[in-house]
C-alpha positions as YAML, in Angstrom:
chain: A
units: angstrom
residues:
- id: 1
  name: UNK
  ca: [-32.90, 18.26, -31.34]
- id: 2
  name: UNK
  ca: [-29.40, 17.84, -32.75]
- id: 3
  name: UNK
  ca: [-26.81, 15.57, -31.15]
- id: 4
  name: UNK
  ca: [-24.68, 18.60, -30.34]
- id: 5
  name: UNK
  ca: [-27.52, 20.02, -28.25]
- id: 6
  name: UNK
  ca: [-28.07, 16.66, -26.58]
- id: 7
  name: UNK
  ca: [-24.36, 16.49, -25.71]
- id: 8
  name: UNK
  ca: [-24.56, 19.98, -24.21]
- id: 9
  name: UNK
  ca: [-27.68, 19.05, -22.24]
- id: 10
  name: UNK
  ca: [-26.01, 15.90, -20.89]
- id: 11
  name: UNK
  ca: [-23.02, 17.97, -19.76]
- id: 12
  name: UNK
  ca: [-25.30, 20.51, -18.07]
- id: 13
  name: UNK
  ca: [-27.41, 17.83, -16.37]
- id: 14
  name: UNK
  ca: [-24.69, 15.38, -15.34]
- id: 15
  name: UNK
  ca: [-21.56, 17.52, -15.06]
- id: 16
  name: UNK
  ca: [-18.47, 15.32, -14.80]
- id: 17
  name: UNK
  ca: [-20.61, 12.17, -14.92]
- id: 18
  name: UNK
  ca: [-21.53, 13.05, -18.52]
- id: 19
  name: UNK
  ca: [-18.20, 11.50, -19.46]
- id: 20
  name: UNK
  ca: [-19.92, 8.11, -19.36]
- id: 21
  name: UNK
  ca: [-21.65, 9.10, -22.60]
- id: 22
  name: UNK
  ca: [-19.79, 9.12, -25.86]
- id: 23
  name: UNK
  ca: [-20.72, 10.10, -29.35]
- id: 24
  name: UNK
  ca: [-20.44, 7.32, -31.89]
- id: 25
  name: UNK
  ca: [-20.33, 8.64, -35.42]
- id: 26
  name: UNK
  ca: [-22.95, 11.08, -36.63]
- id: 27
  name: UNK
  ca: [-26.00, 9.28, -35.31]
- id: 28
  name: UNK
  ca: [-25.57, 7.97, -31.76]
- id: 29
  name: UNK
  ca: [-24.67, 8.88, -28.21]
- id: 30
  name: UNK
  ca: [-24.20, 5.83, -25.98]
- id: 31
  name: UNK
  ca: [-23.32, 5.09, -22.39]
- id: 32
  name: UNK
  ca: [-19.98, 3.35, -22.75]
- id: 33
  name: UNK
  ca: [-20.62, 1.31, -19.58]
- id: 34
  name: UNK
  ca: [-23.15, -0.72, -21.61]
- id: 35
  name: UNK
  ca: [-20.87, -1.51, -24.54]
- id: 36
  name: UNK
  ca: [-20.86, -5.28, -24.75]
- id: 37
  name: UNK
  ca: [-19.11, -5.83, -28.07]
- id: 38
  name: UNK
  ca: [-17.72, -3.97, -31.05]
- id: 39
  name: UNK
  ca: [-17.52, -5.80, -34.37]
- id: 40
  name: UNK
  ca: [-15.84, -3.52, -36.88]
- id: 41
  name: UNK
  ca: [-16.09, -6.01, -39.77]
- id: 42
  name: UNK
  ca: [-19.87, -6.39, -39.43]
- id: 43
  name: UNK
  ca: [-20.32, -2.74, -38.42]
- id: 44
  name: UNK
  ca: [-22.16, -3.75, -35.23]
- id: 45
  name: UNK
  ca: [-22.14, -2.25, -31.78]
- id: 46
  name: UNK
  ca: [-23.92, -4.29, -29.12]
- id: 47
  name: UNK
  ca: [-25.10, -2.62, -25.93]
- id: 48
  name: UNK
  ca: [-26.19, -4.79, -23.03]
- id: 49
  name: UNK
  ca: [-26.67, -4.78, -19.27]
- id: 50
  name: UNK
  ca: [-25.94, -8.56, -19.28]
- id: 51
  name: UNK
  ca: [-29.31, -9.28, -17.70]
- id: 52
  name: UNK
  ca: [-32.36, -7.73, -19.33]
- id: 53
  name: UNK
  ca: [-31.43, -6.23, -22.66]
- id: 54
  name: UNK
  ca: [-29.10, -6.42, -25.62]
- id: 55
  name: UNK
  ca: [-29.44, -3.91, -28.41]
- id: 56
  name: UNK
  ca: [-27.55, -3.85, -31.71]
- id: 57
  name: UNK
  ca: [-26.70, -0.72, -33.64]
- id: 58
  name: UNK
  ca: [-25.32, -0.52, -37.14]
- id: 59
  name: UNK
  ca: [-22.43, 1.94, -37.02]
- id: 60
  name: UNK
  ca: [-19.79, 2.93, -39.56]
- id: 61
  name: UNK
  ca: [-16.44, 1.15, -39.42]
- id: 62
  name: UNK
  ca: [-14.59, 4.42, -38.85]
- id: 63
  name: UNK
  ca: [-16.82, 5.37, -35.90]
- id: 64
  name: UNK
  ca: [-16.34, 1.91, -34.37]
- id: 65
  name: UNK
  ca: [-12.56, 2.14, -34.78]
- id: 66
  name: UNK
  ca: [-12.54, 5.51, -33.01]
- id: 67
  name: UNK
  ca: [-14.77, 4.17, -30.26]
- id: 68
  name: UNK
  ca: [-12.61, 1.11, -29.74]
- id: 69
  name: UNK
  ca: [-9.49, 3.29, -29.51]
- id: 70
  name: UNK
  ca: [-11.13, 5.59, -26.95]
- id: 71
  name: UNK
  ca: [-12.35, 2.69, -24.83]
- id: 72
  name: UNK
  ca: [-8.91, 1.08, -24.91]
- id: 73
  name: UNK
  ca: [-7.37, 4.33, -23.67]
- id: 74
  name: UNK
  ca: [-9.96, 4.61, -20.86]
- id: 75
  name: UNK
  ca: [-9.07, 1.13, -19.58]
- id: 76
  name: UNK
  ca: [-5.35, 1.93, -19.38]
...
């Protein structure tokens, strides 16, 4: 299944709540509520719930820059 279809399915299943998911580059869709850190220089995105798991993804610098900009706008 392509990421476009997954994005469509998330929107159909979750409606407005699907906004918690964001596409990161060409390879990933993540729940932005679990973004723990973004390291553009090392091309690392760390997802964590701060209790049970921490997971690192290798993501392109450009995708991380876009993600960081979007998250900064959401916090404002």
